[in-house]
C-alpha positions as CSV (number, residue, x, y, z in Angstrom):
1,M,109.2,83.3,142.3
2,I,111.9,82.2,139.7
3,K,113.3,78.7,139.5
4,I,116.0,77.5,137.1
5,A,116.2,73.9,136.0
6,K,119.3,72.2,137.5
7,G,120.5,70.8,134.3
8,A,120.2,74.1,132.3
9,G,123.2,75.2,130.2
10,F,125.9,73.6,128.2
11,C,125.8,69.8,128.0
12,F,129.0,67.7,128.1
13,G,129.5,67.6,124.3
14,V,129.0,71.4,123.8
15,K,131.2,72.3,126.8
16,R,133.9,70.0,125.4
17,A,133.8,71.9,122.1
18,T,133.7,75.4,123.6
19,D,136.5,74.6,126.1
20,A,138.7,73.3,123.3
21,L,138.3,76.5,121.2
22,E,138.6,78.8,124.2
23,V,141.9,77.2,125.3
24,E,143.4,77.9,121.9
25,L,141.8,81.4,121.8
26,A,143.5,82.3,125.1
27,K,147.0,81.4,123.8
28,K,147.1,84.3,121.4
29,N,150.0,82.8,119.5
30,G,149.1,84.3,116.1
31,E,147.3,81.1,114.9
32,R,144.2,81.9,112.8
33,L,141.2,80.1,114.3
34,Y,138.1,79.0,112.3
35,T,135.0,76.9,112.9
36,L,133.6,74.6,110.2
37,G,130.0,75.8,110.4
38,A,128.6,77.3,113.6
39,L,130.5,75.6,116.5
40,I,127.2,75.3,118.5
41,H,123.6,76.3,117.9
42,N,123.6,79.5,119.8
43,N,123.8,82.9,118.1
44,V,124.7,84.8,121.2
45,Y,127.8,82.6,121.8
46,N,128.7,82.5,118.2
47,K,128.6,86.3,118.0
48,Q,131.1,86.4,120.9
49,L,133.4,84.1,119.0
50,E,133.1,86.4,115.9
51,D,133.9,89.4,118.0
52,A,137.0,87.6,119.3
53,G,138.2,87.0,115.7
54,V,137.0,83.4,115.1
55,C,135.5,83.1,111.6
56,V,133.0,80.6,110.3
57,V,133.9,78.8,107.1
58,S,132.3,76.2,104.9
59,I,133.9,73.0,103.5
60,E,134.2,74.7,100.1
61,D,136.6,77.3,101.7
62,I,138.9,74.6,103.2
63,P,141.3,74.0,100.2
64,E,142.0,77.7,99.8
65,L,142.3,78.3,103.5
66,A,144.7,75.3,103.9
67,A,146.9,76.6,101.1
68,S,147.2,80.0,102.9
69,A,148.5,78.4,106.1
70,T,152.2,79.2,106.7
71,E,154.7,79.0,109.6
72,I,154.1,82.6,110.4
73,S,150.4,82.4,110.0
74,P,149.2,78.8,110.8
75,V,145.5,77.8,110.6
76,R,143.4,75.7,113.0
77,V,139.8,74.6,112.1
78,F,137.4,73.4,114.8
79,V,134.7,70.9,113.8
80,R,131.4,71.7,115.2
81,A,129.8,69.7,118.1
82,H,127.1,68.4,115.8
83,G,129.7,66.7,113.6
84,I,130.2,66.8,109.8
85,P,129.7,64.4,106.9
86,R,132.4,61.7,106.4
87,E,133.5,63.3,103.1
88,D,134.1,66.6,104.8
89,E,136.3,65.0,107.4
90,A,138.2,63.3,104.6
91,T,138.9,66.7,103.1
92,L,140.2,68.1,106.4
93,R,142.4,65.1,106.9
94,S,143.8,65.3,103.4
95,E,144.6,69.0,103.6
96,S,146.3,68.6,107.0
97,E,148.5,65.9,105.6
98,K,149.6,68.1,102.8
99,N,150.4,71.2,104.9
100,E,151.8,70.9,108.4
101,Y,150.7,74.4,109.2
102,F,147.0,73.5,108.6
103,N,145.4,71.6,111.5
104,Y,141.9,70.7,112.6
105,V,140.3,69.7,115.9
106,D,137.4,67.4,115.8
107,C,134.9,68.7,118.5
108,T,132.2,66.3,117.5
109,C,130.2,65.2,120.5
110,P,131.1,61.7,121.6
111,Y,127.4,60.7,121.6
112,V,127.2,61.8,117.9
113,K,130.5,59.9,117.1
114,K,128.9,56.8,118.6
115,I,126.1,57.0,116.0
116,H,128.6,57.6,113.2
117,K,130.3,54.3,114.3
118,I,126.9,52.5,114.4
119,A,126.1,53.7,110.9
120,A,129.5,52.8,109.5
121,E,129.7,49.3,111.0
122,N,126.2,48.4,109.8
123,S,126.7,49.9,106.3
124,K,125.8,46.8,104.3
125,E,123.7,46.3,101.2
126,D,121.4,43.9,103.1
127,N,120.6,46.6,105.7
128,L,118.2,49.6,105.8
129,F,119.3,52.4,108.0
130,I,116.5,54.4,109.7
131,L,117.2,57.6,111.7
132,I,114.5,59.3,113.8
133,G,115.5,63.0,113.5
134,K,115.2,66.1,111.4
135,A,116.7,65.4,107.9
136,S,118.1,69.0,107.4
137,H,119.8,69.2,110.9
138,P,123.6,69.2,110.6
139,E,123.9,66.3,113.1
140,V,121.6,64.1,111.0
141,V,123.3,65.1,107.7
142,G,126.6,64.0,109.2
143,I,125.3,60.7,110.5
144,M,123.6,59.7,107.3
145,S,126.8,60.1,105.3
146,Y,128.3,57.1,107.2
147,F,125.8,54.7,105.7
148,D,126.4,53.9,102.0
149,F,123.2,52.0,101.1
150,D,119.5,52.4,101.5
151,K,118.7,54.9,104.3
152,V,115.8,57.1,105.4
153,T,115.0,59.7,108.1
154,F,111.7,60.4,109.9
155,E,111.3,63.5,112.0
156,T,108.5,62.1,114.2
157,A,106.9,58.8,115.1
158,D,103.7,59.9,113.2
159,D,105.9,60.3,110.0
160,L,107.2,56.8,110.5
161,S,103.6,55.4,111.1
162,A,102.4,57.2,107.9
163,A,105.1,55.6,105.9
164,V,104.2,52.1,107.2
165,E,100.5,52.7,106.4
166,N,101.4,53.9,102.9
167,G,103.4,50.7,102.1
168,F,106.7,52.5,102.0
169,F,108.6,49.6,103.5
170,G,107.3,47.1,101.0
171,K,110.4,47.4,98.8
172,Y,112.6,46.9,101.8
173,E,110.9,43.7,103.3
174,K,114.0,41.6,102.7
175,K,116.4,44.0,104.4
176,T,117.4,44.2,108.1
177,P,116.4,47.5,109.6
178,I,118.9,49.4,111.7
179,M,117.3,52.2,113.7
180,A,118.9,55.0,115.7
181,A,117.8,58.4,116.9
182,Q,119.2,61.9,116.8
183,T,120.9,62.6,120.1
184,T,118.4,65.4,121.0
185,Q,115.2,63.5,119.9
186,N,112.2,63.7,122.2
187,L,112.2,60.5,124.4
188,F,108.4,60.0,123.9
189,E,108.7,60.2,120.1
190,W,111.6,57.7,120.2
191,K,109.8,55.1,122.3
192,K,106.7,55.4,120.1
193,S,108.9,54.9,117.0
194,Q,110.5,51.8,118.4
195,K,107.0,50.2,119.0
196,I,106.0,51.0,115.4
197,L,109.2,49.4,113.9
198,K,109.0,46.3,116.1
199,K,105.5,45.6,114.9
200,L,106.7,45.8,111.3
201,Y,110.0,43.9,111.7
202,T,110.9,41.1,114.1
203,N,114.6,41.3,113.2
204,A,115.1,45.1,113.7
205,L,118.3,46.2,115.3
206,I,117.5,49.3,117.5
207,F,120.2,51.4,119.1
208,D,119.3,53.8,121.9
209,T,121.3,56.8,120.9
210,I,119.5,59.7,122.7
211,C,122.0,61.6,124.9
212,S,121.4,60.8,128.5
213,V,121.7,64.5,129.3
214,T,118.9,65.2,126.8
215,D,116.7,62.6,128.5
216,S,117.2,64.0,132.0
217,R,116.7,67.6,130.9
218,Q,113.5,66.8,129.2
219,T,112.2,65.0,132.3
220,E,113.3,67.9,134.5
221,A,111.7,70.5,132.2
222,E,108.4,68.6,132.2
223,A,108.3,68.6,136.0
224,L,109.2,72.3,136.3
225,A,106.6,73.3,133.6
226,A,103.9,71.5,135.5
227,E,104.4,73.6,138.6
228,S,105.0,77.0,136.9
229,D,102.7,79.7,135.7
230,V,105.1,80.8,133.0
231,M,108.0,78.9,131.4
232,I,111.0,80.5,129.7
233,V,113.0,78.2,127.4
234,I,116.3,79.7,126.4
235,G,118.2,78.5,123.3
236,G,119.4,79.2,119.8
237,A,116.7,79.6,117.1
238,D,118.2,76.6,115.2
239,S,118.8,74.4,118.3
240,S,117.0,71.0,118.0
241,N,117.2,70.2,121.7
242,T,115.8,73.6,122.6
243,S,112.9,73.0,120.3
244,K,112.2,69.7,122.0
245,L,112.3,71.3,125.4
246,Y,109.9,74.1,124.3
247,E,107.4,71.5,122.9
248,I,107.5,69.6,126.2
249,C,107.1,72.8,128.4
250,K,104.2,74.1,126.2
251,K,102.4,70.8,126.7
252,F,102.4,71.2,130.5
253,C,102.5,75.1,130.8
254,P,100.5,76.9,128.0
255,L,102.3,80.2,128.9
256,S,105.7,78.9,127.7
257,F,107.9,81.2,125.7
258,R,111.1,80.5,123.7
259,I,113.8,83.2,123.7
260,E,117.4,83.5,122.6
261,R,118.6,86.8,124.2
262,P,118.0,88.2,127.7
263,E,116.6,91.4,126.4
264,E,113.6,89.5,124.9
265,I,112.3,88.9,128.5
266,R,111.0,92.5,128.9
267,E,108.6,91.8,126.0
268,L,106.9,89.2,128.2
269,K,106.2,91.7,131.1
270,F,102.5,91.9,130.1
271,I,101.8,88.2,131.2
272,M,103.4,88.6,134.6
273,S,102.3,89.8,138.0
274,A,104.2,90.2,141.3
275,H,103.1,86.6,142.2
276,T,103.8,84.7,139.0
277,K,105.8,81.4,139.3
278,V,108.4,81.4,136.6
279,G,110.5,78.4,135.5
280,I,113.6,78.7,133.4
281,A,114.9,75.9,131.2
282,A,117.7,76.1,128.7
283,G,119.0,74.1,125.7
284,A,122.3,72.3,125.7
285,S,124.0,75.1,123.6
286,T,123.0,77.9,126.0
287,P,125.9,79.6,127.8
288,S,125.5,79.9,131.6
289,G,126.1,83.6,131.3
290,V,123.0,84.0,129.2
291,I,121.0,82.0,131.7
292,Q,122.2,84.2,134.6
293,E,121.4,87.3,132.6
294,V,117.9,86.1,131.9
295,Y,117.5,85.4,135.7
296,K,118.8,88.8,136.6
297,T,116.4,90.6,134.1
298,M,113.5,88.5,135.3
299,S,114.3,89.4,139.0
300,E,114.4,93.1,138.0
301,L,111.0,92.8,136.4
302,F,109.6,91.3,139.6
303,E,111.0,94.2,141.6
304,E,109.3,96.6,139.2
305,L,106.0,94.8,139.4
306,L,106.2,94.7,143.2
307,E,106.9,98.4,143.3
308,T,104.1,99.1,140.9
309,S,101.6,97.2,143.1
310,F,102.1,99.8,145.8
311,K,101.5,102.8,143.6
312,T,98.3,104.8,143.7
313,I,96.5,106.3,140.8
314,K,94.4,109.5,140.8
315,Q,91.9,110.9,138.4
316,G,93.7,113.2,135.9
317,D,97.0,111.2,136.1
318,I,98.7,110.3,132.9
319,V,99.5,106.5,133.2
320,T,101.2,103.9,131.1
321,G,99.6,100.5,130.8
322,S,100.2,97.2,128.9
323,V,97.4,96.0,126.6
324,T,95.9,92.7,127.9
325,N,92.9,92.5,125.6
326,V,91.8,94.1,122.3
327,S,88.3,94.3,120.8
328,D,86.8,96.7,118.2
329,T,85.0,98.7,120.9
330,E,87.7,99.0,123.6
331,L,91.1,98.2,125.0
332,T,91.9,96.6,128.4
333,L,95.1,97.6,130.1
334,D,97.1,96.4,133.0
335,L,98.0,99.5,135.0
336,G,99.6,97.7,137.9
337,A,98.6,98.9,141.4
338,Q,95.7,96.4,141.3
339,V,93.9,98.6,138.7
340,T,92.6,97.6,135.3
341,G,92.2,100.4,132.7
342,Y,89.7,100.6,129.9
343,I,89.8,102.9,126.8
344,K,86.8,103.1,124.6
345,A,87.2,103.4,120.9
346,E,86.0,107.0,120.8
347,Q,88.7,107.9,123.4
348,I,91.4,106.6,121.0
349,T,90.5,108.0,117.6
350,D,87.8,110.1,115.9
351,D,87.9,107.8,112.8
352,T,84.9,105.5,113.2
353,S,86.1,103.3,110.3
354,V,89.3,102.3,112.1
355,K,89.4,98.9,113.8
356,L,91.2,98.7,117.1
357,T,92.2,95.1,116.4
358,D,94.2,96.5,113.4
359,M,95.9,99.2,115.5
360,F,96.8,97.4,118.7
361,K,97.9,94.0,120.0
362,K,98.5,92.4,123.3
363,G,101.6,93.7,125.0
364,D,101.5,97.2,123.4
365,E,102.3,99.9,125.9
366,I,99.9,102.9,125.8
367,E,100.0,106.2,127.6
368,A,96.6,107.6,128.6
369,R,94.9,110.0,131.0
370,V,92.6,108.8,133.9
371,T,89.2,110.3,133.3
372,R,87.2,108.3,135.9
373,L,88.4,106.1,138.7
374,S,86.6,103.5,140.8
375,D,88.8,102.6,143.8
376,V,86.2,100.0,145.0
377,D,86.2,98.0,141.7
378,G,89.8,98.8,140.8
379,I,88.8,100.1,137.4
380,A,90.0,103.2,135.6
381,E,88.4,104.8,132.5
382,L,91.1,106.3,130.3
383,S,91.5,108.6,127.3
384,K,94.3,108.2,124.9
385,K,93.1,111.1,122.7
386,S,93.5,113.5,125.6
387,V,97.2,112.6,125.9
388,D,97.8,112.5,122.2
389,A,96.1,115.8,121.7
390,A,98.2,117.5,124.3
391,K,101.4,116.0,122.8
392,N,100.4,116.9,119.2
393,W,99.1,120.4,119.8
394,Q,102.6,121.8,119.8
395,K,103.1,120.2,116.3
396,I,100.0,122.2,115.1
397,V,101.5,125.4,116.5
398,D,104.9,124.8,115.0
399,A,103.3,123.9,111.6
400,C,101.5,127.3,111.7
401,E,104.7,129.2,112.3
402,N,106.8,127.2,109.8
403,G,104.2,126.8,107.1
404,D,104.5,123.0,107.3
405,V,101.9,120.8,105.6
406,L,100.1,118.3,107.9
407,E,98.0,115.2,107.0
408,G,94.6,114.4,108.4
409,K,91.2,113.1,107.7
410,V,88.0,115.1,107.1
411,T,85.8,113.8,110.0
412,D,82.8,116.2,110.1
413,V,80.9,118.8,108.0
414,V,80.1,121.7,110.3
415,K,78.6,125.2,109.9
416,G,80.8,127.2,107.5
417,G,83.2,124.4,106.7
418,V,84.6,121.0,107.7
419,T,86.6,119.6,110.6
420,V,89.9,117.8,109.9
421,S,91.4,115.4,112.5
422,V,95.2,116.0,112.6
423,N,97.1,113.9,115.1
424,S,94.0,113.7,117.4
425,N,93.5,117.5,117.1
426,R,90.6,119.1,115.4
427,V,91.4,121.7,112.7
428,F,88.6,123.9,111.3
429,V,88.8,124.5,107.5
430,P,86.4,127.2,106.2
431,A,84.3,126.2,103.2
432,S,86.3,128.7,101.0
433,H,89.5,126.8,101.9
434,T,88.3,123.3,101.3
435,G,88.9,123.2,97.6
436,V,85.3,122.4,97.0
437,P,83.7,124.7,94.4
438,K,81.4,127.5,95.7
439,D,77.9,126.1,96.5
440,G,79.4,122.6,96.2
441,D,78.6,119.7,98.5
442,L,81.1,119.7,101.4
443,A,79.9,116.2,102.4
444,S,81.7,114.9,99.2
445,I,85.1,115.2,101.0
446,K,84.0,113.7,104.3
447,G,86.2,110.7,105.2
448,N,88.9,111.8,102.7
449,D,92.6,111.9,103.7
450,V,93.8,115.4,103.0
451,K,96.8,117.7,103.4
452,V,96.3,120.9,105.2
453,K,98.2,124.1,106.1
454,I,97.5,125.8,109.4
455,I,96.8,129.5,108.6
456,E,95.8,130.8,112.1
457,I,95.8,129.8,115.8
458,K,93.0,131.3,117.9
459,G,93.5,130.3,121.5
460,N,93.2,126.5,121.5
461,R,91.5,126.6,118.0
462,A,93.4,125.9,114.8
463,I,92.2,127.1,111.4
464,G,93.6,125.5,108.3
465,S,93.4,125.4,104.5
466,I,93.2,122.5,102.1
467,R,93.0,124.9,99.1
468,L,96.4,126.4,99.7
469,V,98.1,123.0,99.7
470,L,96.3,122.1,96.5
471,R,97.3,125.4,95.0
472,D,101.0,124.9,96.0
473,E,100.9,121.3,94.7
474,R,99.4,122.5,91.4
475,R,102.0,125.2,91.0
476,A,104.8,122.8,91.8
477,K,103.4,120.4,89.3
478,E,103.2,123.1,86.6
479,E,106.7,124.2,87.3
480,A,108.0,120.7,86.9
481,F,105.9,120.3,83.8
482,W,107.3,123.4,82.1
483,A,110.9,122.6,83.2
484,S,110.7,119.3,81.3
485,M,108.9,120.7,78.3
486,E,110.6,120.3,74.9
487,E,109.5,120.2,71.2
488,G,108.6,116.7,70.0
489,K,107.7,115.4,73.5
490,V,104.8,113.0,73.3
491,F,101.8,113.1,75.7
492,T,98.7,111.0,76.2
493,G,96.0,113.4,77.2
494,V,92.2,113.8,77.4
495,V,90.2,116.2,75.3
496,K,88.9,118.8,77.7
497,S,87.0,121.2,75.4
498,L,86.3,121.9,71.7
499,T,86.2,125.2,69.8
500,A,85.5,126.1,66.2
501,Y,89.2,126.1,65.5
502,G,90.6,123.3,67.6
503,A,90.6,120.9,70.6
504,F,92.1,121.6,74.0
505,V,93.8,118.6,75.5
506,D,94.6,118.2,79.3
507,L,98.2,117.0,79.5
508,G,98.1,116.5,83.2
509,G,97.2,119.8,84.8
510,V,98.3,121.9,81.8
511,D,96.3,122.3,78.6
512,G,97.6,122.3,75.0
513,M,95.7,123.0,71.8
514,V,95.5,120.9,68.6
515,H,94.4,123.1,65.7
516,K,91.7,121.5,63.6
517,T,94.1,121.3,60.6
518,E,96.2,119.0,62.8
519,L,93.3,116.6,63.6
520,S,92.9,115.2,60.1
521,W,94.7,114.9,56.8
522,T,91.5,115.8,55.0
523,P,89.7,119.1,55.5
524,I,87.1,119.1,58.3
525,A,84.4,121.7,59.1
526,T,84.8,121.4,62.9
527,P,87.0,119.5,65.4
528,A,83.8,117.7,66.5
529,D,83.9,115.8,63.2
530,V,87.0,113.9,64.5
531,V,87.1,114.0,68.3
532,S,84.8,114.4,71.3
533,V,85.2,115.7,74.8
534,G,86.7,112.9,77.0
535,D,88.5,111.2,74.1
536,E,92.1,110.1,74.9
537,L,94.6,111.3,72.3
538,T,98.3,110.7,71.8
539,V,99.8,114.1,70.8
540,F,103.2,115.7,70.4
541,V,104.5,119.2,71.1
542,K,104.9,121.3,67.9
543,S,105.9,124.5,69.7
544,F,105.4,126.1,73.1
545,D,105.7,129.5,74.9
546,A,106.5,128.9,78.6
547,E,106.0,132.6,79.5
548,K,102.5,132.7,78.0
549,K,101.8,129.1,79.1
550,R,100.8,128.1,75.6
551,I,101.4,124.8,73.9
552,S,100.7,124.0,70.2
553,L,100.1,120.3,69.7
554,G,100.3,118.0,66.7
555,Y,98.2,114.9,66.2
556,K,98.7,113.9,62.6
557,T,101.7,111.6,61.9
558,D,103.2,110.1,58.8
559,D,101.8,106.7,59.9
560,T,98.3,108.1,59.4
561,N,99.0,110.2,56.2
562,P,96.6,108.8,53.5
563,W,99.1,109.6,50.8
564,Y,101.8,107.5,52.5
565,I,99.3,104.7,53.0
566,F,98.4,104.9,49.3
567,T,102.0,104.8,48.0
568,G,102.9,102.1,50.4
569,K,100.1,99.9,49.0
570,Y,100.0,100.8,45.2
571,A,102.3,101.6,42.3
572,V,101.8,102.6,38.6
573,G,100.3,99.6,36.8
574,D,98.4,98.2,39.8
575,V,94.7,97.7,39.5
576,A,92.5,99.0,42.4
577,S,88.8,98.8,43.3
578,V,87.8,102.5,43.5
579,K,84.6,104.3,44.5
580,I,83.2,107.1,42.4
581,V,82.9,110.2,44.6
582,N,82.5,113.1,42.2
583,L,81.4,113.5,38.5
584,M,82.8,116.5,36.5
585,P,82.4,117.4,32.8
586,F,86.1,116.4,32.2
587,G,86.1,113.2,34.1
588,A,85.3,111.4,37.4
589,F,87.1,111.4,40.8
590,A,87.3,108.0,42.5
591,E,88.5,107.2,46.1
592,I,91.4,104.8,46.1
593,V,92.0,104.7,49.9
594,E,90.4,107.0,52.5
595,G,91.8,110.5,51.9
596,V,93.3,109.9,48.4
597,D,91.3,110.3,45.2
598,G,92.3,109.6,41.6
599,L,91.1,111.2,38.4
600,I,89.6,109.1,35.6
601,H,89.7,111.4,32.7
602,I,86.7,111.3,30.3
603,S,88.9,109.8,27.7
604,Q,89.8,106.9,30.1
605,I,86.3,105.9,31.0
606,A,85.2,103.9,28.0
607,Q,86.6,102.6,24.7
608,Q,84.1,104.7,22.7
609,R,83.7,108.4,22.9
610,I,81.2,109.6,25.5
611,A,79.5,113.0,26.0
612,K,79.9,113.1,29.8
613,P,81.0,110.8,32.6
614,A,77.5,110.5,34.0
615,D,76.5,108.6,30.8
616,V,78.6,105.7,32.0
617,L,79.2,106.1,35.8
618,E,77.2,107.1,38.9
619,L,78.1,108.3,42.4
620,G,79.0,105.6,44.9
621,Q,79.6,103.0,42.1
622,V,82.7,100.8,42.7
623,V,84.7,100.0,39.6
624,D,88.1,98.5,38.9
625,A,90.6,101.0,37.5
626,K,94.3,100.9,36.5
627,I,96.8,103.3,38.0
628,I,98.4,104.9,35.0
629,A,100.3,107.8,36.6
630,I,101.3,109.0,40.1
631,D,102.5,112.7,40.6
632,E,104.5,112.5,43.9
633,E,105.2,116.2,44.0
634,N,101.5,117.3,43.7
635,Q,100.1,114.1,45.2
636,K,97.8,113.4,42.2
637,V,96.8,110.0,40.7
638,S,95.6,109.2,37.2
639,L,93.3,106.2,36.7
640,S,92.0,104.4,33.7
641,I,89.0,102.1,33.2
642,R,89.6,102.0,29.4
643,A,93.1,100.6,29.9
644,L,91.6,97.5,31.5
645,L,88.9,97.2,28.7
646,D,91.6,97.5,26.0
647,E,93.7,94.8,27.7
648,A,90.7,92.5,27.9
649,Q,89.9,93.0,24.2
650,A,93.5,92.4,23.2
651,Q,93.5,89.1,25.1
652,A,90.3,88.0,23.5
653,E,91.5,88.8,20.0
654,A,94.7,86.9,20.6
655,M,92.9,83.6,21.4
656,P,92.7,80.9,18.7
657,E,89.5,81.0,16.6
658,E,88.4,77.5,17.6
659,Y,88.8,78.3,21.2
660,S,86.8,81.5,20.8
661,E,83.9,79.8,19.0
662,E,83.8,77.0,21.5
663,T,83.9,79.5,24.4
664,A,81.1,81.5,22.7
665,E,78.9,78.4,22.3
666,E,79.5,77.4,25.9
667,T,78.7,80.9,27.0
668,A,75.5,80.8,24.9
669,E,74.4,77.5,26.4
């Protein structure tokens, strides 16, 4: 049974606005028609206006639009039913006075205009204007613009009460409060707000500004909801009065649903039966055509439900049901015909890790096969896998013929291989085609998502290969790799193996070799002196042979060249702390920086003649030495200890005698 609320549809103010626009639209006199903001809060109706050529503009567009108006192409702007701010109306008036071909029609609801007047007439510094409504709603924004002094909005009575408790009104205690309500405000909220304000102020001026139509519709919706099993509330998503109606209906009928378009009704089929009592209420901005379309769709649904109730179900039938309950072990479906269907988890998927609550929700329609039927209890056991498998088997056959790659999950390890579930079908993959090394553990891939090629169909049995897909992917990856290869290209790879002559680096499926001479600027005996298997290296391509699949890699760079590090840090004449690393008959070699040694000739070790360097120096000793020559071409450095000794002696000899004696005495003490 379906019952429509008597007052459903356009209210007086909305109908006044739509009639005004539709009259002008019917004239088709070449006048360009616009609405300042959406004419009403209903997307369905506004879309009809858009299709008819009526455009929506903002106040910022008005000056330019007015300037474009001519005798041949005049412009008329319609002010929305909710009204606009005072300054916006002033802009419209000013532009219309400047250009006779630009006009506007004020379609503001008379009830809203009344509140504009209340706000304007009481706009005094000694007053506080309070409006019970949603601050962001266009109607409220417009109303508040008519009061020039202290003003505040509260969406609900509870918001007002909280402000009182928090001492918000303390700073306004000497002001006279003027309170009004948004025209679509909930009557209960408004009465509650009045009581709160009267307790706080004895001099409050309260204006009852809720539209009488709103009041009667809310009362009617409340009564209809109380006697209905399901309530449908029709209205725009941004409609304030529709929101209030829905809140009221939800309070008295838990199965209340808010919709905007007739087609949304079919989504609610799962909560209905052939004997459901349905009530229909509609917001003040809902066209009668939309209400009638909802009624028609609802009637069709009832006919379908009634027809379904006479249907019979047999074992083996494929049926479609609507999900009424979901748990992790089974689904419950309404099959109509006074039969409830159940599908256990194992009859939906082979993947035990999947949760049914993640896959399905109430209202989902599912196709399944009846595997067992109890006419007495009106219960049918179903299998979704059975239907899915039949539907998807052809995809398996087609994939075999076309060489397509399918995706699935390894569900079981069986004798000789593994089973992969592909679209509810089992595909057998022999061990040699799994990609697991010979004698490897097949259980290591159980539960993995894999790609598989169907290589053979035997009756109703499919045989596939994971290895072939991996091989093709590897080849494709290699082809792409070589296609982008060029000398100098930089890679970050991992050392895969070491030989006596170099290190092999995995560049992402393709190996390249770094010769041991490229691993270090100083001679090394084996690559293991510098790197280990598993190390990450940044290398560059020195040369490559795509045909032979060979890549020669470089590792050393100028940034790590010891000679460049040395010349960047030292110059001739600098003093460095050096470590003696080798003693020869003709002199000593000392390390200046890692990888760069300098020669201290025997004549540069001491001020006096020595027989051999070992008489003065020893291995590992750290001494200060002066850089006396740098041979860039041969990368050789000459060092001198004697030069520093000579300089120290010269400085000492240059000191005054008194200073020298005094210093000598102090040193002796």
